[in-house]
N, C-alpha and C positions, 0 to 999 in steps of 0.2 A: 690456397698457394699460388705461387708468383715463377714464371720460368723467365729464363734469361735466352735470348738466341743471338749471335752474331752471324752473320750472313756471309761478311768477307773482312778481315782484317786490313785496313789500306794503312802501309806503311810510307808513304810518301808523306803524311802529313801530321805533325804532333799534335792537330787540333784531335783528330781522329782518334789516338791513343788516347789524352784528356779525356772526352766523352766518354769513351769505353771503360776507361779506371771507373769514374764518378759514377758510369751506371751500374757496375759490376760491385762496386764498394756498397752502391745505394740498395741491391737487392740482396746482398747479404744482410743489410739492417731489415728488411721486411720480413725476415722469418721471426722478429722479437715481438711477435702483435701482444696488446696486452690480455692479460689474463680476463680481466672484468670486462664485458661490453660498456662503452659510451653512451651517454644518453642519447647520440645521433643514433647508434646503433639502435635503438627503441622508433628513435623518430622516424626510422629509414621502414623499422615493421609495421607501425601504425598507419602510413601512408600510402601502404602497398594495398592492391585489391587481392580479396581473399574468397576461395570461391566457396560457393553456396550450393545448398542439397537443392536439388529440381529435378524435373523430369521431363520428357521429352516431348516436345510439342507436335502435335500434329496439324496443325495450322499452320502454313508456309506462308502467305501473305499477309501484309499488312498496308493500307492504303496504297494499292500497288508497289509495293515497296517485298520482297524476297529476301525474308531472314533465314538462313539453315543455322542449323545446332543450336536451337533455341530453346525456352522453355515456356512451361506454362505458367504466364506470369499472374499473381496475383493480385487483383486491380482492391483498390481502397473504396470508401465509400463514394469520391467522387472522379470515379475511372485512372486515380493515377498508379503507375507499377513501380512499388517500393524494391528500391537495392539499395542496401546499405544502409537502411533506417530511413530511407528519405523517398519521399512521392515524389517521381520525376512525371514528366509527359507523358505517354503512353509510348511512343517510338522512342524515345529518349531510352526511358527505363526498360522497355525489353531489351535494346541491345546492349545495354551495360550489363544486366543480371545475366547475359547469353554468352556476352564475349569479355567483357572489361575484366573480370578475375581469373580468367584463361590467358591470360597473356603470356608468352614464355619469352625469356631471355633471349637476345642473339647478338653476336660479336659484333662490335663495332671498333674501326681501329680510330684512336685518338692521336692525333699530332701534337706533340710537344716542342714547341719552337723552338730555334734556336739562331734566329738571325740577330743581327748587331744593330747597334745604334749610332750615329755620327757622336763621335767624343765621348760615349758615354752618356750624352744628354749632360757634358758639363756639370753633372752633381745634382742639377737643379729639376731631375723629374725623373721618369721611371720610363724604363726603357719596354715598349711592346711588342715582345721578341716573335709574333705571329707574323708583324708587318715590319717589323723592324723601323719603327715610327716612337719618337720623345711622346708622353704624357708628360708637359711641363708643368711646376709650381705654380701657386699664386704669383704672380709679379716675375714672371719670365715667361720668353715665348723665342721662335725661332725653330729650326729642325734639330737643333743640337741644344736648345733651351738657355742660349749663350745672351740672349736680346733682354735688357732689363724692362720691366713695364711701368710707366705712372700711373697707376690708379688714385686719382685725386680722391681726395674725400669731399670737395667742393666744387660746385659746376662755376664756372668764370665771373668773376665780381662785378661789380659797376659802381658808380658813384653811390648810387641810390641800396645798394644792398653789398656792402664793400665785403662780406662772406659768402656772398654767391644768394640764389633764390632757396628757397627751403628743399632740403632733401633730409630724410633721417641721418645720413652720414655727415651732415654740415659740422666742420671742426672749428674752434678758435682754437686748439692745441695744436698738438702733435699729431700727423695725420700720418699711420703707417702706407707709403702708397703701394707696398705690396698686395694691399688686401682693401684699400677704402676704410681705414679703422680709425678711429680716434681715440687717442691716449694723453695722459697729463705728459708725457716726456721728458726729455732732461731737463735739471734744476730744480725738480719736486722729490719731495720726499718719495712717493711711490710713482715711479715714470711709465709702470706698465698697467695702472688702473685707468679703466675706460672714463671719455668723456662722450656719451653719445645721448643723442638727442638734446633736449630743453636743457642738458646740464649745464655747460657752459655759456649758457646765454641768461639774458636778464628776465625776471618773471616779473611782470606787471598783473595790480590785483585785476580781479574779473571788473569787465567793461560794465555790469549791472548786477543787481543784485541776486545771489545764488546759482550765477554762472561758473565759467570756469576761468582757470586764473590764464593770463594771455602771453605769450612767449616773443620777445622781442627778437627776432632776430637777425638783426643788426647791428646790435648793444653787444656783447660779450659782456659776462659777469666775472670779473677780477677778482672777486671773493673765493671763488675754487681754488684759488692757488692760494689763498692766504696761509697764515703759519698763526693769525691771530686766535686764540681761542671762542672768542666772542663774537665772531662771524661766521656765519654760513661757510665753510668749506669742504674741501673731497680732494683733492689731489695732496697735501697733506697732514691728514686726519689719522690720526692711529688711531688703528679699528677697539682694541682694548678700551683707549679715552672714551672713544665713541661709544660702544656698546656700555658703559658704567656712565654714560651720560655726563662726560667731565665737559667736552666738548659739543662743540654746536656742526652740525654738515647739512648740505643741502640735501633736501627729501627726494627732490627732483632727480638726483642721479641714482643710478640704477648698477646693477651689475649683470649687464644681458648679454656678453658676447661668452661664445661656449668655449668650454674649459678653464672657465675662473668660477669658482664659488664664494659664496660669502656675502652678507652686505655690503662689503668694501672691496670684492673679490680679492681677498689676500690668501684665498687658497686656490694654487692650481690642481686642475684635476682632467680626467679623461675627457677629449672632445668626444665626439658623434663622427663616427667616419663607418662606410660599408662594411658589413660583416666582422665591424673592429678591427681590418687586416689580417684575418681568418689565422691570427697566431705567427705572420711572414713578414709583419712589417710593424714600423709606428704611424699612429695615427698622429698628424701635425695639422690642428686644426681643422678638421674634416677632409683633408686629402691624405691616401695611404703612403707612407713612403717604403717601398716593399724591400726586403731582403735581398740580398743579392739570390739570382736563380728562379726569383717570382715575379709576377706581375698581374696585371687586373687590376680593375678600381678596386679590387677588396683584396688583392695580392693573393689570390685563391689561385692563379693560374703558375704550374709550373715550368719552366722551360729544361732546356739540358741539363744546366748547373745546379739544380735542386735536387735532394735525397729523395729516393722513389719512397722511402721509408716515411718520408712527411706527407706525400701524397693525398691529396683529399680521399675520402671513401667514395665518394663519386668517381674516383678514379681509380679504384683497386678493386679486385684484385686485377694484376694486369700481365699479359705477357710483350714484355720489350724487346722491339727489334732495332739494331742497328742498321742504317742503309748502307747500300753496297758504294753508292757514289756520293763524293763529299765536294762542295761549293769551294772555288779556290777565291772566293772575296773575301775571305778573313770572316766570315760567319761560321761559328761550331754549327755540325752538323743536325738536322731534326731527326726526331727519336717517331718510331710509330708504338702506342701501346695498343693491344688490342686486349678491351674490355667488355665484360656481357653487362648489356642494360635491356630494360623494356622501354617499346614505346608509349607514348609520344619523346621522340627525341627534342632538345632544345638548346638551339645555340645564342647563346645570350654575348652580343655585339660587344664587346671593347671601345667603347666611343671616345672620342678626346675625353679630359675632364671639364670640359664647357658645358658638356650639361649634366654633370652629375660632381665630380669630387669637389671642383672650385662653385660649387653654389652652395655647397654645405660649408666649405672654408672659408666664406666669405660671409658667413650669416651673421646680422649685425642682430639677431634676437634669438637668444640660443633655442626657443623652443619653435623655432619655423621648420615646417616641412617634415620633424623627423618623428619617429616615434618612442623615443627616447634619451636622456641627457645623462649623466652622472654625478651623485653628491660628493662630499668632503672627503669621505672614503670611499670615492670611487664607487659603488653601489647603483645600480639601475633605477633610475627615477622614467617611470612609464609616462607619459605624456598623452593629452587629450585632446592632441591633433589630427582631426580627421583624417586628414592629407596624409596620416602617418602609413597607410596602409601602403601608399607607392612603395614606400621604401621597404615596408615590412616582405609585400610580394617579391620585390626586387632580389633582396635578401635571400629570401627561400629558395628561389631559382638560381640562385648563384651556387646554394649549396646542395643541390637538388640531387638524386641519381639519376634523374632523367636529362640532366645539363650533360652537353657534350660539345667537344671542340672542333668534332668535324662537322663542318658547314653540308659538305656532300651527303652527308647520310643524314640530316636533321631534318626534321619534319616541320619545325616553327623555328622563327629568329625573334627570337626581343630587342627591344629596339630601347634603351634606358633611357631616354630622358625625363628629368626629376620638373615637371610642368609647374607642379605645388612649390617645387624653391624659385622658379623661375616668378611665377607670380607673385608671391609673398616677397621677394627681393628686388622687385622691380620698381618699388617704391622708396629702397635706403641704397642700389648699387648704382652710381653715376656711368660705370663701365659697360652697365648694361643698355647702355643706349635708348634710354628711353625718350631721350631727348630728340633723336631721329625725325623728320618731318614725318616718315611714314608709317609710324606711329602714333601721332597724334593723343600720345597721351594715354592709350589704350594699352593695357595689361594683355590684352587678350591678342592683339595685335604681336606686340614683342614676341609672345609666345606660338604665336603660327610662325614667326620668321625662326626663332630656334628648332622648332620640329622638320623647317625647310633645309634648314642647314645641316641637320642628322641625314636628312634624306640624302643629301649631295653627297654628303659624306662617305655613307653607303654604295651611291652607285659608281661612286668613282675608286672606291678601296677596294671592295668586296663583288664576286661574281652573282652572288646568289638572290640578288632583288629581281632580276631579267626572268629566272626561270617559271614564275609564278605571276609576274607583276608586280609584285608585294603582296600576293594574297596568302603568304603562309608566313608573313611579319605580323607582331603582335606589339601596337604602342600603347601607353597606358597614360589616358584625359583625365586625371585624378579632381580638375576644380570642379568648381559648382555645376555648370553647365554640360561639361563632357568634352565632345569632340567636335564641338559645333564649329568652331576654328581651326578644325585640322587644315594643313593648304591640300588644294587639289591633288595633289602627286601622290599621296601617300593613302586615299580614301579608299582603295581595293584591300587596306590592310583589314585586320582585326583590332578593331578598338576596344580596349577595357576602359570601364567607365564608370560613375559612380548614381547615374542618371539618367536612363535611354529612353529620351525625349525622340520620339520619331518624326517630330514637326508635324504631325497629320492635323495637330488642331496649332498648336502654337509654332508657327514658323518666322519667328522671330525672338531675338532675345526674351527671355523673361526674368532677367537678373534686375534688381533695383539699384547696384551698384553700376556708374557708369563707366568706371574706366575696365570692369567685366563683358560692357557689351560687345558683340560681335556683329552687329548689324552694319555698321560702317564700314567693314573691310570689304574691299574690292572683291569682287567676284572673279578676276584673273588671279587672285592669290588663293581664297578659298574655295572658290567654283560655286557650285549649286546642291552640293550635298547636304544631308539631311545631318541632326547631329548623333542619330544612331539607327544600324541597320539589326534587328533583330536576328536577320538571315545569316549572318555572320558575327556580329559584334556581343560582347557579354557585360553586364552590369555585375559590379564584384561591390561585397559588403565594405562599408567605409572602417576605419580602422577604429577601434573602442578600447580604452585604458585596461590590460588585462588586471580584474578587481577580485583581490583574494577575497576580499568579502564575503562578495557576491560567490564564488566558488564554494567557500567554506560554508555559505548557508542553503547552498543550492538552489539559487530562488527559483532556477528553470525548473526544478521538478514541483515548486510546490502544490499541494493539492486545490482543487475545484473549493472548496471547503474553508480551506483559509486565503482565498480569494475576495474581501468583503467589498472592496469598488467596481461598481457594475463597467464605468468609463473614463479613462483616465486620460488625459494630456496636460503636458506644464513646458510650456514655452511660450516666446514673443508672442502678441496675440495683437499685434497692431498700434497704431493711433490711439485708440479709443481707451487705451491704459497707459498707468504713467510708465513714462521709458520705454514703450511702445513704439516700435520701429514706424516712421512718419509716413513710407510711402504707400500709398493705397494699392502699390502693384504688387506689396509683399507677398508673398505665400500665395500671388494669383487669385490673393482674396479668398484663400479659401478657411485659414485661421480664424480670420475676423469672422467668417458667416458662423463658424462653428461655436465661439466666442457668442456670439449676441444671441444663440438659441441655449448654449448651456453654459455660459460662465458661471464660475464657482466665486470670483473675485469681484468685489466693486470694481467698475469702470472710473472714469474719470466723475461723471454724473452721477456716480453712487447707485449705478444698477445692477444687479443681478443680470444672467442669462434669464429669458422667455421661458424656458424650458427648464430651468434648474430643478435639478432632484437631488436628494442626499447622499446616493449613490454613486453619483457622477462628480469627477472633478475636473474641470476646463482653468487653468489660472496660469497668469504669468508670473508669478512669485516662485520665486527658489526655493525647490525641495530640500530640508535637511536632510534628507536620506532618501534622494530619488529610485536607485535602485530598489530601495525597499518598498517604495509606493507604487511603482511597478509590478514588482513581484507579490505586491496585494491587488491585484487588479485582474480581471478577467477578459476585457477588453483594452485594448490601448490606442489612441489617434496615431496614423503615419500620414503626416501631410508636409507639401514641400516646403522649403524658406527661399532662401534666393534661387534657389534650384532644387536639390537635392538634400535632405538632411538627415540627421542620424537616427530616426525615430524608429525605422525599420528595426536597425540594427537593437537599440533599445528595449524594444519589446520583445523579439526573439530570446536575446540574451539575456532576459530576466521571466521567461516565461509567459507570457503576456500574448493573448490573440490579437496580432495586427491588424486594425481596420484602418484601410486603405481609399482614402477620401480624395478624390481628384475630380479634376474640371468635366463636364456631363461630354463626352465625345468617346465613340466607339472604332477599335480599328480590331481587323484579324489578325491574329495570331499566323505565325506560318507553320505551325505544328498543330492549330486546332485550337479553339477555347477566345477569349476577348479579354480586353487593356481596357482600362479606360483613359482617354485622352490620349492615347498613341505614347504613354510613360511606362515603361519597364523599370521594373524594381531589381535587386541583385537576384539572378539567376530566374529570371522570370520566363525566359524565353527555353528555359530545360526543367525548372520544375514545375510542378501540379500547384500553383496557389490556394487552390479551392479547398484543399485539404488541410490548411493551416491560416489560413487568413479571411478577412471578411472586404468586399467592395462595395462601397457608397460613392455614389453617382454626386456631384455636387446639388443640381436638383433635389436630392433625396435627403438632404442636409436636417431639414427641420422633422423628416420621422427620421433620424439616425437611430434613435433609442426606440422606437416602436421595432423597427428593423431588428436590431439588436437582440432587444426582448424575446422575439417570436421565434427563436433557435431554443430546440428543446434539448434538456440537458446531454443526454445523447450525443448531438451535433456539438456542443460546448467539449464537451469530454475528448470525443475525437479529435477535434481541431488543437486544446491543450495536450494530448499526447502526442500529436504530429510534430507541433512545438519543441516539447519536452526531447523529440530524437533528432530534430536538424538545429538546435542551438550552437553545437560546435563547429556546423559550418558557415556562419557568421562570426566567429572566432579565429583568430591570426594565430591559434597556437603554435604551429611551427615556425612561428619568427621569435615567439616568447623563449620556447625549448631551446633554439640556437643561441639565443642570449643566453640563458641559464647554463651551456654547454660554455660558451665565452668564459663567463662568471667564476666557472668551475678551475678551466685551465688557468685563469691569471691569479684567481686569489685561493685556490683549492678546495671550494667549499663549493653548495650550493643553497643559495636560501630556499626558503619554506615553499614560494610563488613559484620558484622552478623546480621544486619536487613534486608540488601539487599539478600544476601544467602538463611535466611529463607523464603523471598518470594517469592523465585523459586517453581516452581510447578511441573515440567516435573519429569522424572522415571531417576536417577543420576547413580554412577557406582554402589553403593551399592544395589540399586530396579534391577535395571537389571541383576545382579550375582545370586539376590533369585530369580529370575522370569528364570536364566536358571539352577537352583537346583531345582526348581517345576517342571519342567520341566523334567529334567534328572531324578526326583524321580518317577515319573510315566512311564518314557519311557523304562529305564532301565528293562529288565525282572527280574534279581534277585532280584533289589528292589522292585519290585511290588507283589513278593511273601513272602518278610518280610512285607509290608504293607498289604495282605491280612492275614496275621497270626495275625493283630490288630484288633481291635476291630471297631475302630475308624480310619479313613483316612481323613475327612476333605472333601470331595469329593463322588459323586455321583459314583456308580461300574461302571459306562457307560463311567466316564472320565478316566480310567483304558485303556490303550493303551493296545490291546491285537494282538500279532504277530499271523496270520495262519500259 
């Protein structure tokens, strides 16, 4: 139910009357709730904590920490405390089992913005009504988005390089300077057809037999503009004639820009936007153009001009209050809405679009840094981009019941800088300033600068950073080596990464790609911090494409007797194999050593591994059905690539026991236990890895099979059963269900994958993330002090952890 309360009607301003009428009409609409609950209703239910049956504990202390109102916690074979099916580290599991599930709602005042922007952003941007600032579309800038930008496709030309030196967006045709993207242009039959990369230039034969063709970026290929059917054209080629093989076309040309589909980009489709603009805006190439009354990167934030009936579920039900005082500066009045929420509460910054939306809108390759695109009928096509996790988590956070618009009540602050988009676009977007001497061609240096600019924005526009020196802020570094190149100003914050390198062994960059190397970054910019701090940071699983086939086959639950392969690894094995990575530093040499011992495919010298066994597969050959082969294996190798790789997720999602192979080095975990070479895997500083995984040191690789065969069937069954219980914690199910809801709203139906994923019941990545934040909220001493200053914290005081 929702109430409306008006403290006092102000007669002097017509603005107040208008705002009041809007609010009253909206409140009436609120009583028209749908009879059938939406998928979002079930999504919230599944992510909530459910109390467990337990008995009171008589043991008041654990590791000098007093935990009141706790339970007798069942320990598994490796001393993990089980909570909601997962084996947690002892202290973490005890707190979650005793306190996480009894969190009670508290009343939070949500501020609904009414500030206006200059000249309504000239129609070329979205007004952030919290700050009264414009968020300008691509090609526009200035306080009111009235200034045009010139985003050239090409770098400056020279006599030797008439089109400028090579960059992916180099253009011999028409350049759309609002996005630095190349199209066929006026005078051609299909002026909106892209001319990306090598399409518009002469292609010379390979310089040596078996080599790759060579593109001459000094000479345009005028044949792409031809109407002569005997030449390889592009801009005037009719799709039907080309599909019928009646005309030639240039095969090097492709349809790479988002929002276009078909071999010749003949079909306009949906672009990928954050949460697809939440039903309150139009996705224009990647940037949400919000409807009147809405703002935010995904148009999910209502202003006083919105209808309350349309407010998102994370803001309902609410008691709405019109304040007594009205500003006289032309702004609409702000509204306060009292909403019941559970901690932890997360404030998501609405950053300028340079850090997110503009990076999506300007993509030169539609698959870069996102987790989905749309096909010719606007059906969802999930990608295999490991970095898509960043977008999945961001979208879940924006739609979460743990989100708050009240920074004063927030427990955590999420800063949405899309580093995977910055890095993948660093080579194809001249306006990202890769040519500045400060970066020296390093994508890592460019990305550090973006994070620093985001920090500068926070400390000048918001008051929240200073209350904890940034300790309650969360940043996501999704690229290969994680937060190694985080600017020193933000290192106090929580870093979300995919690879937790503490630098205890590897205190230099380990990537084999020079452009991502962070060693040359000066200490005055980076400082001297590690890449990962297990006391504050968290490793999250990488994105894996939702696989309906694996879901139907229930790969994660396949029985032991059906797993005929004893040990399995499929991936690049280095220079000893055809098409292998040439760098000796790739995988820090781990994959190469495993292949030398157990390789099941002939290398360049025609040899198998020294200890090759019939029930062991170690191969670089692409599998016909990779997931099926994983699901048919007992143990699966987890080894690094250029940094982290997605092998842990592959193993867990298909129910295979992960075998973590890393460089020989030990470092103590803050909560006890050992981690090889100081590198942490997903949730490793919170979950009890010994309960479901196996660790092998680098010097133990020759003895790998003997170690694995020494496990008895009881231990193997125990680990397989735990993998079966936690597999969804490596799945971004919440993001998938959100997309199913969006598709239902747009197309009126839910595809089979949407229905099947919405039926999954266990905690996924986002639910696990929230549980970790809840534990951190009550475990970190300085956060406890902040909580104690507040009147409500949603838990009995006995659940606060007090250090003696």
